[in-house]
BANUDO-483915 format. One record per residue (C-alpha): residue number from 1; x, y, z. Coordinates in steps of 0.25 Angstrom, whole numbers. Layout:
<rs>
{NUM,{X,Y,Z}}
...
</rs>
This chain:
<rs>
{1,{59,109,-49}}
{2,{51,115,-37}}
{3,{53,103,-28}}
{4,{67,100,-31}}
{5,{73,106,-18}}
{6,{63,99,-9}}
{7,{65,86,-16}}
{8,{80,87,-16}}
{9,{80,89,-1}}
{10,{70,78,2}}
{11,{79,68,-6}}
{12,{88,69,7}}
{13,{76,65,16}}
{14,{81,51,18}}
{15,{95,55,22}}
{16,{93,69,28}}
{17,{93,67,43}}
{18,{83,79,43}}
{19,{75,78,30}}
{20,{66,89,26}}
{21,{52,88,32}}
{22,{39,90,24}}
{23,{26,96,26}}
{24,{17,84,23}}
{25,{2,84,19}}
{26,{-6,71,18}}
{27,{-18,69,10}}
{28,{-26,57,16}}
{29,{-25,52,31}}
{30,{-28,38,27}}
{31,{-20,26,33}}
{32,{-8,29,24}}
{33,{-8,44,24}}
{34,{-9,47,39}}
{35,{2,36,41}}
{36,{12,42,31}}
{37,{9,56,36}}
{38,{12,51,50}}
{39,{25,44,45}}
{40,{29,57,38}}
{41,{26,65,50}}
{42,{35,55,58}}
{43,{46,58,49}}
{44,{45,73,52}}
{45,{37,78,40}}
{46,{26,88,44}}
{47,{12,83,40}}
{48,{5,96,38}}
{49,{-9,91,34}}
{50,{-17,78,31}}
{51,{-31,76,25}}
{52,{-41,67,31}}
{53,{-55,66,27}}
{54,{-62,54,35}}
{55,{-63,54,50}}
{56,{-53,42,50}}
{57,{-43,49,42}}
{58,{-44,61,51}}
{59,{-42,52,63}}
{60,{-30,45,56}}
{61,{-24,59,53}}
{62,{-25,63,67}}
{63,{-19,51,73}}
{64,{-7,49,63}}
{65,{-5,64,60}}
{66,{-9,71,73}}
{67,{-9,86,72}}
{68,{-9,86,57}}
{69,{-20,95,51}}
{70,{-31,88,43}}
{71,{-32,97,31}}
{72,{-39,97,17}}
{73,{-31,91,6}}
{74,{-26,105,0}}
{75,{-21,110,13}}
{76,{-14,96,17}}
{77,{-6,96,4}}
{78,{-4,111,0}}
{79,{7,114,10}}
{80,{13,100,11}}
{81,{27,97,6}}
{82,{23,82,5}}
{83,{9,78,2}}
{84,{5,64,5}}
{85,{-8,60,-3}}
{86,{-12,48,5}}
{87,{-26,45,-2}}
{88,{-32,33,-9}}
{89,{-26,29,-22}}
{90,{-38,32,-30}}
{91,{-39,46,-24}}
{92,{-24,50,-26}}
{93,{-24,53,-41}}
{94,{-36,63,-40}}
{95,{-30,69,-27}}
{96,{-17,72,-34}}
{97,{-24,78,-46}}
{98,{-33,87,-36}}
{99,{-21,92,-28}}
{100,{-13,95,-40}}
{101,{-24,102,-46}}
{102,{-27,111,-34}}
{103,{-13,115,-33}}
{104,{-12,110,-19}}
{105,{1,103,-23}}
{106,{13,111,-27}}
{107,{27,109,-32}}
{108,{37,104,-22}}
{109,{27,95,-14}}
{110,{29,81,-12}}
{111,{17,73,-14}}
{112,{16,58,-11}}
{113,{6,47,-10}}
{114,{6,33,-3}}
{115,{-2,26,-13}}
{116,{3,13,-18}}
{117,{-4,13,-31}}
{118,{2,26,-36}}
{119,{16,32,-39}}
{120,{19,46,-42}}
{121,{11,47,-55}}
{122,{-2,50,-48}}
{123,{5,62,-42}}
{124,{8,68,-56}}
{125,{-2,80,-54}}
{126,{6,84,-41}}
{127,{19,82,-47}}
{128,{16,90,-59}}
{129,{13,101,-50}}
{130,{27,99,-44}}
{131,{25,90,-33}}
{132,{34,78,-30}}
{133,{26,64,-30}}
{134,{29,52,-22}}
{135,{22,39,-20}}
{136,{25,33,-6}}
{137,{17,20,-4}}
{138,{19,13,10}}
{139,{17,-2,7}}
{140,{10,-4,20}}
{141,{-4,-5,25}}
{142,{-8,6,35}}
{143,{-18,7,46}}
{144,{-18,22,47}}
{145,{-13,22,61}}
{146,{1,24,68}}
{147,{4,10,67}}
{148,{7,12,52}}
{149,{19,21,55}}
{150,{26,9,61}}
{151,{23,2,48}}
{152,{29,12,39}}
{153,{43,9,45}}
{154,{50,1,34}}
{155,{37,1,26}}
{156,{40,1,10}}
{157,{34,13,3}}
{158,{32,12,-12}}
{159,{39,24,-17}}
{160,{37,31,-31}}
{161,{41,45,-35}}
{162,{50,52,-46}}
{163,{63,46,-46}}
{164,{70,59,-41}}
{165,{60,59,-29}}
{166,{62,45,-25}}
{167,{72,48,-14}}
{168,{62,58,-8}}
{169,{50,48,-9}}
{170,{58,37,-3}}
{171,{64,46,8}}
{172,{49,50,13}}
{173,{46,35,14}}
{174,{58,33,22}}
{175,{54,44,31}}
{176,{41,38,33}}
{177,{48,25,38}}
{178,{46,17,25}}
{179,{55,10,14}}
{180,{54,16,0}}
{181,{51,6,-11}}
{182,{52,12,-25}}
{183,{40,9,-34}}
{184,{41,14,-48}}
{185,{28,22,-53}}
{186,{25,11,-63}}
{187,{25,0,-52}}
{188,{16,7,-42}}
{189,{3,0,-46}}
{190,{9,-14,-46}}
{191,{16,-10,-33}}
{192,{3,-6,-27}}
{193,{-5,-18,-32}}
{194,{6,-27,-26}}
{195,{5,-21,-13}}
{196,{-10,-22,-13}}
{197,{-10,-37,-17}}
{198,{0,-40,-6}}
{199,{-5,-31,5}}
{200,{-20,-27,3}}
{201,{-24,-41,-2}}
{202,{-16,-48,8}}
{203,{-25,-42,18}}
{204,{-37,-46,11}}
{205,{-33,-60,10}}
{206,{-29,-61,25}}
{207,{-42,-55,29}}
{208,{-50,-65,20}}
{209,{-42,-76,26}}
{210,{-46,-71,40}}
{211,{-61,-71,35}}
{212,{-60,-85,30}}
{213,{-54,-90,43}}
{214,{-65,-83,51}}
{215,{-76,-90,42}}
{216,{-69,-103,45}}
{217,{-71,-100,60}}
{218,{-56,-99,63}}
{219,{-54,-90,75}}
{220,{-43,-79,75}}
{221,{-40,-80,60}}
{222,{-30,-69,61}}
{223,{-21,-77,71}}
{224,{-22,-89,61}}
{225,{-18,-81,49}}
{226,{-7,-72,55}}
{227,{5,-82,55}}
{228,{1,-88,42}}
{229,{-1,-75,35}}
{230,{12,-70,41}}
{231,{20,-82,36}}
{232,{14,-82,22}}
{233,{17,-67,20}}
{234,{31,-69,25}}
{235,{33,-81,16}}
{236,{28,-74,4}}
{237,{37,-62,6}}
{238,{49,-71,8}}
{239,{47,-82,-1}}
{240,{37,-78,-12}}
{241,{29,-88,-20}}
{242,{36,-101,-15}}
{243,{30,-98,-1}}
{244,{16,-100,-7}}
{245,{8,-110,2}}
{246,{-6,-115,3}}
{247,{-15,-124,-6}}
{248,{-13,-116,-19}}
{249,{2,-116,-18}}
{250,{2,-131,-15}}
{251,{-8,-134,-27}}
{252,{-19,-139,-17}}
{253,{-31,-137,-26}}
{254,{-41,-145,-18}}
{255,{-38,-136,-6}}
{256,{-40,-123,-14}}
{257,{-53,-129,-19}}
{258,{-58,-132,-5}}
{259,{-55,-118,-1}}
{260,{-64,-113,-12}}
{261,{-75,-122,-8}}
{262,{-74,-118,7}}
{263,{-75,-103,3}}
{264,{-86,-105,-8}}
{265,{-96,-99,2}}
{266,{-88,-86,4}}
{267,{-88,-74,-5}}
{268,{-83,-77,-19}}
{269,{-73,-66,-17}}
{270,{-66,-74,-7}}
{271,{-65,-87,-16}}
{272,{-62,-79,-28}}
{273,{-50,-72,-20}}
{274,{-46,-86,-16}}
{275,{-46,-91,-30}}
{276,{-38,-79,-35}}
{277,{-27,-80,-24}}
{278,{-26,-95,-26}}
{279,{-24,-93,-41}}
{280,{-13,-83,-39}}
{281,{-7,-92,-29}}
{282,{-7,-103,-38}}
{283,{0,-95,-49}}
{284,{11,-91,-39}}
{285,{12,-105,-34}}
{286,{14,-111,-49}}
{287,{24,-100,-52}}
{288,{32,-103,-39}}
{289,{32,-118,-42}}
{290,{23,-122,-30}}
{291,{13,-129,-38}}
{292,{13,-134,-53}}
{293,{3,-130,-64}}
{294,{-5,-143,-62}}
{295,{-8,-139,-47}}
{296,{-11,-124,-52}}
{297,{-21,-129,-62}}
{298,{-28,-137,-51}}
{299,{-29,-125,-42}}
{300,{-34,-116,-54}}
{301,{-45,-126,-56}}
{302,{-49,-125,-42}}
{303,{-48,-110,-42}}
{304,{-56,-108,-54}}
{305,{-71,-104,-53}}
{306,{-82,-110,-62}}
{307,{-82,-104,-76}}
{308,{-69,-97,-73}}
{309,{-57,-99,-82}}
{310,{-44,-103,-74}}
</rs>
């Protein structure tokens, strides 16, 4: 195969004291792209070009990748040995098809993306042209600033590649400071849904909690919540479902009903979300043996809306 020599050499990247350095082209100077580019540069790779469309992305590229030219997409990828496609998930498939169709990708190139949703199948048009595909998803939320470089230290990366290329993909993650976690192609969507559930929606729930405390007139709600949320997260990670607390986990249906009355003047989206989370919590509490079926039935009665089947 045309890329066999380079791939064979890069298999040693994690153990070689002076591993080969790559010319890196980055498509997308978003929060992830600019930070990962800076991490690769810190590891000694040569970032030769980056694309940036908006004023914010240009500023981010200039801050995190000083001296790296901002180029059109074809110029950023054409001479790169490693192409990092750091674009939104919904854009990625068409971008790969377009690059492969124009001939800007070539045999022997490494092509990677940091999307959580996709594995390497999305890179098929490029790999059919002889490129070698990796999915390298940092399980981290980014600000798009230099603060994120420290967060990459020990950060898990969801890695998917062809089995033969797994050492190369994992070595690149290690070079960026991360910890590779192997994710089979068939598991990528569920893997990503799990992270969105746990991280993105956690932020939504926390921000909603802050808003409700503000409505209640509680000053500095962040200070009130910080120790409680930190302890709750720690307990969940350490102990699982048996650490569930609160009125649902105790079977206090009257308290839940009071909450719903209190929030009835707020947006229905808020009360519907409360109901959905309470039902999910009740299911987990029953499975963990924290409440019995009778208590769960009372909770479901309270949580149902008029005309809605339980």
